[in-house]
Steps between C-alpha positions, in 0.01 A plus 500: 500500500534623142554223248706594195309421180653215303563687176676346203821683596472385862431141393803503272718645778387222737573238236845648439577511874392137541719389209798696638461340844478152351797564271714623790432176688568274200816688392634476857431126513587392146744765380456712188559249224339217696172687560242414230226751425244219536600450863484874569156519342380203704636651823319825420175322415497623140576367155828556318304735272432728797874544545543603136218752538706677766863419412682440172671185629700345782777760484251788522324327790829440682611863478157620614540275805855625555401868474217456749718297735780759501255783575359299792848426636596868482182587688584243767850644534355852523256389771785352704710816464223749583584739782847347532827669409741304720545181300866402470644333188470149649134550588434654159667201334274261694189696402613510137566125497167414665279732295659557158719194443257257663541124512727251328212424261478872413871503422479184287212646299689828454808313371292273273322791331824689441661194338189447287513866390866476399405216265185667365553851355132603513475403866828680565340824375202446731725420796701818439175698506400331824842569650480870410152520653600338828812712528296818445265385776798429724656841423172675594492294820858598585422869451188470717686320780811720500288816503301367794821417689665836429773328296655634179621274221854538369407327174183514288217286637475317166869403521462385860191296408683329213798416721279359776292295258791350307739449789260358756360238260857398418584477870182299560614249238837471674336452840276227356815308404727542804258635765718802585212719622740761640592600143176697457552670837851601398376634167241722668757613758718621211246638254251679725753738662667552161171595331332696779592781737427482870154630606500874555523599865211719620596866535480660841216746545 
């Protein structure tokens, strides 16, 4: 078995990955504002100085965690959709909820960071950048999946991605309050047919 040499770049990448994994666990458990960098460093097995060698601060670390987490969730969703084109809106809503929206703790962290950003203009700029990045990733994912299913979009993928991102988080907040899980199903039942055509029927030979 070939062992990859532990170069300076590789060592730094491993350190960064370890810090990100520890930060994800601490943010999930303590929330954004309640998560001290000292605790993240301790969980990662490094000093606080190691965090500042890789990230400019807690906000930068959080968004790096969020970017990596969203990419992983999209990959999970893609893996569950592969070779399937017969998902109905209700099944799609369940997949979306389980993979992209996640747990109640994920929702609470999402809400906490957005409130923090509203009150802190510099963080608001960084959150807007993160939001644009995730929506571009989502738009690319939508194009990939609709092409694979033989479906055409009636609206631009970027518009569809923005609507899904904004609306489904808002619906998730509502569900967390009154537990009306059917609301997300009903949203997908409305928006998916409105945004997409039916799959093209194969032509007879």
